[in-house]
C-alpha positions in Angstrom: 1.4 8.7 4.2 4.6 6.7 3.6 6.2 6.2 0.2 8.6 3.6 -1.1 10.2 3.5 -4.6 10.4 -0.1 -5.8 11.3 -1.3 -9.3 10.6 2.1 -10.9 7.2 2.3 -9.2 6.1 4.5 -6.2 4.1 2.6 -3.5 2.2 5.0 -1.2 0.6 3.6 2.0 -2.0 5.6 3.9 -3.3 4.2 7.2 -7.0 4.5 8.2 -8.9 3.5 11.3 -10.4 0.0 10.7 -13.2 0.2 13.3 -15.4 2.9 14.8 -13.6 2.5 18.1 -10.4 3.6 16.4 -8.1 1.0 17.9 -7.0 -0.9 14.7 -5.4 0.4 11.5 -5.8 -0.8 7.9 -3.5 0.1 5.0 -4.6 1.7 1.8 -2.0 1.2 -1.0 -1.7 3.3 -4.1 0.8 2.3 -6.8 2.1 4.6 -9.6 4.9 4.6 -12.1 7.7 6.5 -10.3 7.5 9.4 -12.8 3.7 9.7 -13.0 0.9 11.0 -10.8 -1.6 8.6 -12.3 -2.5 5.8 -9.9 -2.2 2.3 -11.6 -3.9 0.5 -8.8 -5.3 1.0 -5.3 -5.3 -1.9 -2.9 -7.7 -2.2 0.0 -7.5 -5.1 2.4 -9.5 -6.4 5.3 -6.4 -6.9 7.3 -6.1 -4.7 10.4 -3.2 -4.1 12.7 -2.6 -2.7 16.2 0.0 -0.2 15.1 0.4 2.2 12.2 3.9 0.9 11.6 2.7 -2.7 11.2 -0.1 -1.6 8.9 2.4 0.4 6.8 4.9 -2.5 6.5 2.1 -4.9 5.5 1.0 -2.3 2.9 4.5 -2.1 1.4 4.6 -5.9 1.2 1.3 -6.0 -0.7 2.5 -3.2 -3.0 5.8 -5.0 -3.8 3.8 -8.2 -4.6 1.5 -6.3 -6.9 4.4 -4.6 -8.8 6.2 -7.9 -9.2 3.1 -9.5 -10.6 2.4 -6.5 -12.9 5.9 -6.5 -14.3 5.8 -10.3 -14.8 2.7 -10.2 -17.0 3.3 -10.0 -20.7 
């Protein structure tokens, strides 16, 4: 699991195998306030990647987008 602190939130990305053949990886993104253990949102995607690094980077991008939208809402 990889973590990134962004705008007072903690984005955690886990990577799972996307297929039974175990050759593609999909990110699972959990988002919390930086000072809390309670998960605000979990993001699952149908996107799959050939490397763990690519899946993780994509997951961080989705997490940052979610935080930006969350903070922009009244």
